[in-house]
C-alpha angles and dihedrals in degrees: 000000000000111000125192133187127217119246097182139348130208113240092248092049091048091053092051095047092047092059126104096243117108098206118066093179132265137298109276098179141347126210133170093266103031148025117212123207120203112219126211091254092056096256126122132241112194134201114197144180125268114285095032114137116261114254129174095254098034130101112202111209133191091252100132117256089238090051128087137228087209089062090056091069096251112150136181116274098032115137114245116213132188125199134157095349096315131107118205121200109175106302092342120100122197118195110215121223135084124110125324118236114218118191111257097245091058094057109030145026108238118242115238132199104182097187091061098046100095090048092048092049089050093048093049091050092048090051089052093046093058093050115096093219093070099062096128093051095036095110090051094048091047090053094045089051086078087072100251143061110295123233127233098269091054094063099043090121094058119114118256094256092046089051090052090050090048095048091052091050091048092051090050092047093047093049092052093046088054091048092242103141098174089055090046091052090051092049092049091054090060087062095053110105093358108153137006136289136058090304109023119222093251092055092048092050093046090050092052090046094053092046092053091050090055093050091047090049090051094055095040099044110000095194130132091229093057091047092053093046091052091046090054091051092048091049089053089052094057107024104076094055100023092125091053088084137048125292089244091057091046089058092047094046096047090060096038089054086062094046096258123124142129120329087236094061092040093051089050093051091047091053093048093050094044094046096240096158094165092069098036100093097054091043092052089048091052091049092050092051091069111108125323094298106340094100093052093047091048090050091051089054092047093052093047089047090055092048089050098047094046096034094237 
């Protein structure tokens, strides 16, 4: 019987697995690097291989990164049970434990060095521009490397889909800068489900955008009231057309709307805001390593979110 150990658990996952219920749900999908459990409330709980980024509803196991959950005999539809610190999925047993990952905004107040922000934005975009995984967004990163939002002529070389993604992001950014929340909500909905894949590009960019807004709000205001107001706005952005996208994006967006995301993206934003240039390149590289293009699209949203929040 295959037996795995837990390396780390997201705070939401830890809460679920610590409950008294014996059934966590059933297997929704199985991939090489992750097994996703559908809960009764329609949310997902994920179990992933070693080296996977921390996320609130993810449990990182010691299954080797070169291993596969599919090879463990896990199949869709299997009931997932939890009892006495152990999760059972078919013949696979996962011992719970390890460290608990708490989203950055729940445990610390980000440092902020305003004078360095344009340079840090520029440096992050340059780091992305020289990475081969960002080919579709290359014109956008090159333009953002100037330390501000690029104008139309600067992105003329972008592909049609990339231009569509960019125009929707610009519309969202412009509406928020003008304080027009209804228009911002409408613009955000055009990003939902835009693109292909488990998490379409529009969803990834919107998630990164909302996360950056939350971090910017934390350093500019730092109050619970401001956090709740922004969360409410973000929820209005995604709620009306939430089902227009994939269940994986729905899970990602519901946490991003509250300012919670992967530790990779959070570490990158913390470095940008604090002016830690010496760690920026490896953090950007790690962000860009996520998925085929998800990391790059999330980064694009984060950089545009920074430009929006600080009116760069």
